[in-house]
BALOZA-84426 format. One record per residue (C-alpha): residue in one letter; y, x, z. Coordinates in steps of 0.1 Angstrom, whole numbers, padded with zeros to 4 digits, always signed. Each point is the difference from the previous one (the first is absolute). Example, Ala and Ser with C-alpha at 12.3 -4.5 7.8 and 13.67 -1.06 7.14 Angstrom:
<atoms>
A-0045+0123+0078S+0034+0014-0007
</atoms>
This chain:
<atoms>
M-0183-1218-1812E-0033+0020-0004G+0009+0029+0022T+0026+0023+0014S+0010+0034-0013D-0019+0016+0029H-0033-0015-0013E+0006+0002-0037G-0029+0015-0020K-0024+0002+0030L-0034-0016+0004K-0008-0035+0011L-0025-0002+0029G-0026-0028+0002I-0013-0011+0034N-0031-0021+0002G-0002-0020+0032F+0027-0011+0024G-0015+0003+0034R+0010+0026+0026I-0002+0031-0022G+0013-0018-0031K+0031-0014+0018L+0008+0032+0019S-0004+0020-0033V+0028-0023-0014W+0021+0009+0030H-0007+0037-0006H+0008+0001-0037A+0030-0023+0004G+0014+0026+0023R-0011+0030-0020K+0012-0013-0034Y-0021+0023-0021F-0015-0027-0022S+0022-0020-0024E-0018-0033+0009L-0028-0012+0022V-0024-0025-0013V-0021-0017+0027N-0031-0020-0008I-0006-0026+0027G-0027-0017-0021R+0009-0036+0012R+0029-0022+0006A+0017+0009+0033G+0020-0027+0019T+0021-0025-0020S+0025+0024-0016L+0011+0036-0005A+0022-0005+0031D-0032-0002+0021I-0012+0033-0013A+0034+0015+0008H-0003-0014+0035Y-0034+0018+0004V+0014+0032-0014E+0032+0001+0021R-0016-0006+0035D-0028+0018+0017S-0015-0006+0035T-0007+0037+0005Y+0029+0018-0016G+0028-0026+0002R+0023-0009-0029L+0000+0020-0032G+0037+0005-0001A+0000+0015+0035Y-0029+0022-0009L+0018+0013-0031H+0036+0002+0013G+0002-0005+0037Y+0015-0027+0021Q+0031-0004-0022A-0021-0008-0030K+0010-0028-0023P-0025-0022-0018V-0021+0022-0024I-0017-0027-0021S+0019-0016-0028E-0001-0014-0036L-0030-0023+0005D-0011-0012-0035E-0027-0026-0001N-0003+0002-0037T-0010+0037+0000G-0015+0000+0035S+0022+0029+0010M+0025+0010+0026R+0019+0031+0010I-0010+0017+0032N+0025+0027+0011G+0011+0002-0037V-0035+0005-0014R-0013-0027-0023V-0033-0015+0013R-0020-0024-0021F-0028-0021+0013L-0031-0011-0019Q-0018-0030+0015S-0029-0009-0023A-0028+0026-0006R-0022+0013+0028N-0025+0020-0021P+0016+0034-0008A-0011-0003-0036D+0022-0031-0004I+0032+0014+0015A+0028+0004-0025W+0007+0037+0007K+0004+0008-0037D+0024-0029-0006V+0022+0010+0029G-0002+0038-0007A-0016+0011+0032R-0019+0032-0008L-0007+0010+0036V-0016-0025+0024V-0007+0000+0037D-0029-0023+0010T+0006-0011+0036T-0024-0029+0001G-0030+0018+0016Q-0022-0021-0022F-0006+0024-0029L-0013+0033+0013D-0029+0010-0022P+0011+0024-0028T-0034-0003-0017L+0003-0037-0009P+0009-0008-0036P+0033-0017-0009D-0017-0033-0008D-0019-0003+0033P+0001-0038+0007K+0014+0006+0035G+0026+0024-0013S+0003+0038+0002L+0024+0028+0002R-0006+0008-0036G+0013-0034-0009H+0035+0013+0007L-0006+0027-0027D-0011-0026-0025A+0030-0022+0009G+0024+0028-0010A+0003+0024+0030E-0005+0037-0006K-0005+0010+0036V-0012-0019+0031V+0006+0009+0036V-0023-0017+0026S+0013-0005+0035A-0035+0004+0016P-0030+0022-0002F-0024-0005-0030K-0032-0020+0007I-0028+0005-0026K-0023-0029+0005D-0029+0014-0020K-0011+0031+0019G-0017+0013-0030R+0033+0005-0018V+0023+0031+0004M+0038+0002+0001P+0013-0003-0036E+0018+0031-0013D+0032-0018-0005A+0002-0011+0037V+0011+0021+0030T+0009-0004+0037T+0031+0018+0013V+0021+0001+0032M+0035+0013-0004G+0005+0033+0018I-0037+0007+0000N-0013+0000-0036P+0026-0016-0022N-0006+0025-0028D-0036-0012-0004Y+0016-0026-0022D-0001+0012-0036P+0024-0022-0021R-0019+0009-0031R-0033-0012+0013H+0004-0025+0028K+0009-0036-0006I-0010-0015+0034V+0012+0015+0033S-0009-0011+0035S+0025+0008+0027A-0028-0003+0026S+0010-0019+0031C+0025+0002+0028T-0027+0013+0023T-0013+0026-0024T+0036+0011-0007C+0007+0006+0037L-0034+0016+0007A+0003+0024-0030H+0034+0013+0014M-0016+0004+0034I-0030+0019-0013K+0016+0022-0026P+0020+0023+0023L-0031+0006+0022M-0021+0006-0031N+0025+0026-0012F+0001+0017+0034F-0036+0000+0011G-0019-0005-0033P-0029-0024-0004K-0026+0024+0016R+0017-0001+0034I+0002-0038+0001L-0035-0009+0011S+0005-0038+0001A+0027-0026-0001S+0005-0036+0008M+0029-0025-0001A+0008-0035+0011T+0030-0018-0013V+0017-0026+0023H+0013-0020-0029A+0025-0029-0003V-0013-0032-0015T+0000-0006-0038G+0002-0031-0022S-0038-0001-0004Q-0004-0012+0036E+0002-0035+0014V+0028-0013+0022L-0023-0025+0017D-0038+0000+0002R-0016-0012-0032L-0035-0008-0013P-0014+0029-0020K-0001-0002-0038T-0034-0004-0017G-0019+0033+0003A+0025+0016+0025K-0017+0026+0021D+0028+0013+0023L+0007-0030+0022R+0028+0018+0018K+0023-0001-0030N+0002-0038+0005R+0013+0002+0036S+0036-0003+0009V+0021+0031-0004M+0025-0013+0025N-0020+0004+0031N-0029+0024-0007I-0008+0036-0004I-0023+0000-0030L-0025+0028-0009T-0002+0006-0037T-0006+0028-0025T+0020+0024-0020G-0006+0019-0032A+0022+0029+0011A-0028+0025+0004Q-0013-0005-0036A+0035+0000-0015L+0010+0031+0020G-0027+0020-0018L+0016-0009-0033V+0034+0015+0009I-0013+0029+0022P-0033+0010-0015E-0007+0025+0028M-0005-0029+0024K-0034-0006-0017Q-0012+0031+0018I+0008-0015+0034A-0019-0027+0019F+0026-0028+0002I+0000-0036+0011A+0028-0026+0000E+0004-0033+0018S+0027-0027+0002V+0013-0024+0026R+0025-0028-0009I+0025-0010+0026P+0026-0029+0002S+0029+0020-0014T+0018-0006-0034T+0004+0037-0008G+0000+0034+0016S-0035+0016+0002L-0016+0030+0017I-0027+0025-0009I-0019+0017+0028L-0016+0031-0015V-0027+0019+0019L-0011+0035-0012N-0026+0024+0012L+0013+0035-0009Q-0021+0032+0003E+0017+0027+0020E+0003+0036-0010L-0020+0024+0022S+0032+0021+0005G+0035-0013+0006D+0015-0029+0019S-0016-0034+0001I+0015-0028-0021R+0025-0017+0022R+0022-0031-0002E+0029+0022-0010T-0020+0016-0028I-0006-0035-0015N+0036-0011+0005S+0013+0032-0015I-0020-0005-0031Y+0015-0035-0005R+0035+0011+0010K+0001+0028-0026S-0017-0022-0026A+0026-0027+0005E+0029+0024-0002S-0014+0015-0032D-0009-0033-0017P+0022-0001-0031N-0004-0038-0002G+0004-0008+0036Y-0032-0021+0000L-0013+0016+0033H+0020-0006+0031Y-0005+0016+0034S+0013-0016+0032V-0001+0003+0038K+0021-0031+0007Q-0027-0021+0016N+0000-0026-0028V-0014-0035+0000S-0010-0018-0031C+0033-0017-0006D+0018+0034-0001V-0018+0010-0033I+0007-0032-0019G+0021+0007-0031V+0002+0038+0005P+0005+0011-0037R-0030+0017-0017A-0017+0009+0033A-0036+0003-0011A-0009+0011+0036I+0021+0005+0031I-0019+0023+0023E+0004-0010+0036G+0000+0035+0014Y+0006-0012+0035E-0035-0014+0001T-0020+0029-0016H-0029+0010+0021T-0026+0028-0001R-0030+0010+0020T-0021+0032-0005A-0036+0001+0010E-0034+0014-0011L-0024-0019-0023K-0036+0009+0009I-0024+0000-0030D-0038+0002+0005L-0011+0022-0030E-0036-0015+0002K+0015-0033-0011V+0021+0015-0029L-0015-0005-0035G-0003+0030-0023I-0006+0027+0025D-0033+0019-0001A-0022-0009+0030D-0011+0037+0004L+0036+0011+0002I+0008-0026+0027S-0031+0010+0020S+0011+0036+0000L+0034-0009+0016A+0004+0005+0037E+0026-0028+0001K-0006-0030-0021I+0032-0018+0010V+0031+0009-0020R+0034-0007+0015V+0028-0008-0025P+0036-0001+0013L+0019-0029-0013T+0032-0020+0006Q+0003-0037-0003A+0034-0011-0011V+0015-0035+0001I+0030-0007-0022Y+0020-0032-0004G+0018-0009-0032W+0023-0030-0005Y+0006-0017-0033D+0019-0031-0012N-0029-0014-0020E+0024-0022-0021M+0035+0011-0011G+0008+0033+0018S-0031+0020-0009Y-0021-0017-0027V+0025-0019-0022N+0025+0028-0001M-0026+0025-0009L-0015-0024-0026G+0035-0001-0014D+0001+0038-0002R-0034+0000-0018T+0013-0027-0025V+0032+0019-0008S-0017+0033-0004M-0024-0016-0026A+0030-0016-0018E+0016+0035-0004F-0028+0009-0024M+0003-0033-0021
</atoms>
């Protein structure tokens, strides 16, 4: 039995990697039933049998059991027809085949299994400039192995800073710049990161309302749940490791780290390149459910009312109400992080209850400003300029695993499949 009538004639989807994003992508697509078959490349033997893989798929420490996730508390078992010979099973009626040999993308049998569209969730292959035969593997290896399109579940990272982004690669965030993807030209698409996705949906409504000229500066810090790259217990650093904090236990530490959200944001909202912006990240002992604290300095108009808390909240409220995809949510329910876990396709949940603003004057000494003629400055009676500005602090929740990122990654994947 190769497929049901609901799936007949539709594409097969390849998924490379079976960590958090890979596994939850299987959950997403098993529920969505858009693709006729899912082909998951694990790249190694897992457990002792296919039943061990089914055990891993069916249970999750964060989201519970797959059956309950899909069908509620009355759900019956959703995994059936385990076939050791073909390495396949049915998950919620969708055939899922597992490949357990090749780790290098160029060696994966995408052509043999008929997977023309592949999502790489490994986090290992992020440089779109590397050739397909790179000894450590590359994204282009998927294309050589038979895939026609590759979606990456992370931001691109070009190792050689002298190289530019290839013309067939693009970064998109659903609801922000999905149409930057040109199916005639682009073969490799990055869906950025969970943090960039949330941040983009927080920034875009403000950019539309104020414009880049009135946003004098911006900064953000993400209070982020742990990821699989961190250690459960303290461990000796690997050879050449520079960030010693990544080897400390995630179970009982707040860990300062970095984020590429600022750089990726400029790819999906080009106007951000006009604004001084900095981004930081803090990892906390939580499995999922993260928070962005966004701070903006906004220039006031000389006439009219000052920018107030209600001004900011109104922008988000109206943007959420008019969002055709429902990616932006606005809330005044005094949420905690567990409340946002699993909320479908919530790129950002604005915590309107905690929006804060403060208006003041920024004093600028013209004698210390570059580019102003010294004779002009000396002719001025007052050499101190007072610029009215408002500082706004905005909080945005996001489920960095299933609720926000994986669901929107699924939307990106399906939207690309529509053109194939």
